[in-house]
N, C-alpha and C positions, 0 to 999 in steps of 0.2 A: 475237174468238173466243167472245163471249157470256158471260153471267154464270155463276156457279157453279151446277151442277145441284143442285136442292133434294132431295138424297138424304142419308141418314145419312152422316156423314163417314167417309172411308176412312183418315184419319190415325190413327196410334197415339195413345193418350191421353197418353203420356209424351213429353216433348221431350228428345231426347238428341243434342246436337251432338257431345259428346265420343265417344259411341258411334259416330256416323257417321264421324268422322275416323279412329277406330281401324279400323273396318271397311274404309274406303277404303285405308288403309295395308296392312293384311293382305291385302286382296283383290288389289291390284296386285302386291304382293310375291309372294304365293302363285301368281298366274297366271304371272308372269315366270319364277319358279324352276321350277315344275313343267313348264311348256311347254318351257323350254330343256333340261331334263333328258330329257324324253320325245321331243322332236322328231326326233333322229337315228334312233331306232328306228322311229318312226311313218313317217318318210320312206322308210326302207329297205323297210317293208312296202308302202307305196304304190308305190314303184318296182318291186317284184316283181310287182305286180298290173297296173300301167299304166306301163311304162317311158317316161320322158321326157315324160309328159303333164302332171304337176303339179310346178311348181318348189318348191324347199324353202321359200321364203318363204310360199307359199300354204298349204302343209301346216302350217307353224308357226302361221299366223294362224288356221286352222280349229281346230287343236288348242288354241290359247290361248283361243278363244271357248268351246269345250266346257269347258275348265277353269274359265273365268270364270263360266259359267252354273252349273256344279256347286258352286263355292264360294259363290255367292250363294244358291243353293237351300238349302244347309246353314245358312248364316248367317241367312237369313230364317226358317227354321224355329225357330232358337234365339231369334229376336226376337219370336216369337209369330205369325208369318204362317201361316195355315191355309188360305188360298184366294186366288184372284186378286183378290177384293175388297179384301184387305188391301194389295194393290199398286196400288190405284187403277184396277183394270180390271174393275170390276163392270159387268154388262150393262145396268144402269139408264141410264147415260149414253149407251150406244149406242142404246137404244130411244128416248131423247129426241132423237136426231139429232145429238148433239155430234160424233161421229166423222165422219159424212158431211159436215157443214158444214166441219169442219176440213180434210178431204181436198180439198174444193172450194176452200177458201181458199188452201191451200198450192199447189195446182196452178195456180190463177189468178194468184197472185202471181208465181210463176216464169215462167209463160207471158207475163205482161205485161212482165217484164224482158227476156226473149228477143225479144219483139216490138219493144221499144224499141231493142234493139241492131240488129235488122234494119232498122228505119227510119233509124237513125243511120249505117248503113253499116259498123258494126264486126262484123257477122255476115252470112253469106251463106246463102241457102236451098239445101237439097239435095233435099228431098222424096224421101227414100229410106227409107221405113218399110214393112217387110213385116208381115203379120199375126202371124207368129211372134215378131218383135221386139216387137210391141205387147203380146202376151200375156206374154212374158218380162219386159218392163218393168213390167207390172201386178203380176205375181207377186213380182218382186224388190222393188218399192216396198212391198208389203204386208209382206213378211218383214222388210225392213230397218226399217221404221217400228215394227212391233210388237216386234222383238227389241231394238233400240237404246233405244227409249223405255221398254220394259218393264224393262230393266236400269237405265239411267242416270236415269230419272225415276221409274219405279214402285218398284223395289226399293231405290233409294237416296234415296227421299224419304218415302214414306208410313209405313214401319215406324218412323221416328224422330220422328214427331209434326210438327205444323205450326210450324216454327221461324219466329220473327219478328225484326224489327229487324236488328241486326248479325249475329246468328246465322244468319239467312236468307242473308245475303250471303256469309258464310264457307262455309256449306254449298254454296251455288250455285257460288261460284268454284272450290272444291275439286272438286266433281263435274264441272263444265264443263271444267276443265283436264285431267282424266283423259280425258274424252270426246274432247276435241280431240286430245290426244297419241296416243290409241290409233289414230287414223286414219293415223298415220305409221309403223306397224309393217309396213312393206312391203319395204324393201330393194330393191336393184337387181341385175339380172343373175342368172346361174345359177352358184352356187359350183362351183369345179372339184372340190372334195373335201368331203365331208360328214363331220365328226368331232364329238366330244363338245362342242366349243366353238362349233359353227355357230350354234346357237340364241342363245347369248350375244352373238355378233357381230351378229346381226340386231337384237336388242334394243338393243345399243350404238349402232347407227346412227340411232336415233330422235332423239337430241339434235341432232346435226348436221343432220338432215333438217328439223327444226323451224326451226333457225336459217336454213337456206337458203330456206325457204318460209314465212316468218313471217306473211305476209299471209293465207295459207290457214289457218294455225293460229289466228290471231286471229278470222278469220271463223267457223271452226268453234266456237271458244270462245264467241263472242257468240251464235251460234245455239243452242248448248247452254244458255246462260244464259236465252235466251228460252223454250225448251221447259220448263226447270225452273220459271221464273216462271209460265208458263201452267198447268202441272199444279198448282202450289201455289195459284194463284188460283182455278182451277175446282173443285178438290177431287177430281179424277179425272185419269187419265193419257190418256184417249182423245182429248182435244183435241191433246195433243202427238204422240200416235201418228199421228193423222190428218193433222196439219200436216206432219209429217216425211214420211209416205208420199206425200202429194200433191205435195210439193216434189220428192221423188226421182222420182216418176213423170213429172212435167213435164220434169225435167232429162234423164232417160233418153230420153224421146220426142223432146224438143227437140234432144238430141245427135244423134239419127238424122236429123232433118229439117233441121238447120243446122250450120254450123261457124263459128268465128271467122274473120273476113276475113284473107286472107294479109297478113302484116306488121302486122296490127292487134292490138289488145289488148282483151279483153273488159272492159266497164265494170264489171260486177258479179261476175264469176266468175273463178276461177283455174283454168287448164287446162281451161276449159269446163265444170267440174263443181263445184268447191268454192267456197264463199262468200269474197269478198274484202273489201277495206276498206269499200266502200260498203254492202254488206249487213251487215257487222259493225256499222257505226254505226246502221243502221236496227234491227237486232235488239237491240242494246244499249239504245237508247232505248225500244223497245217493252217490253223486260223491266223497265226502271225504271218505266215507266208502269203496268204490271200490278202491280208490287210496291206502288207508292203507292196504287193503287186498292184493293188487297186490305187494306193496313194501315188505310186510312180506313174501309173497310167493317167491319173487325174480324171478317171471316169466318174 
């Protein structure tokens, strides 16, 4: 992903591991509690405007995302964040090409894995991609990359200083665990009845879902650790944003152009979308390499 961009550091001058852990605890707790309390009313409003179009779980996820962003905005302000530069999103790195290179790297890596599966016979070609699907994939990848990395790597990394040694790994593990677990806030089916406890029930399903799909959770965790180490090493979040966006773009386009072979199992992906054990091992080793390189450079 290249060396750190030679710009003034975006890291806060103080190193606050304890502050990060407190923020993570309050952030997750606040998001769960507020979204669970407001979800039934939000769902009733959505149902009155578009009956049957949006399931309760999707309404809860969108509401939780809004709450999570709002809580981090308030917290970041209290931590001294006054602009996007303090979140590692200064335009300097974009002008230097870090974002574009990362997008290309993420898309190329995933495309190579999908091509390998095609050649090995564990994936079959469909070639069914419309211009509308391509545009939607491009827009979705950009939004996902910027939003998820802006939150989990930008807002949860730079305002707390450049943690090193064991403190780096504690922060990385905690942030990546939350990142991986949040992907399982989905739930299944359409509840017969929506009441005050519906949101709590969806949140309560996360633990069993992680247990049933631990390979996907581990893959997401390792991927999050890689993105965290990359942003920490580069001194900006644009590499992580670009890598994430490029990977999502290749996955979405690749999902339209191919499918896992019938009866076969993807070598690298779970359900054709999420990283599995092989990608987890690759991401974990790369994260460790980035950390070692950054520690040795003393950047």
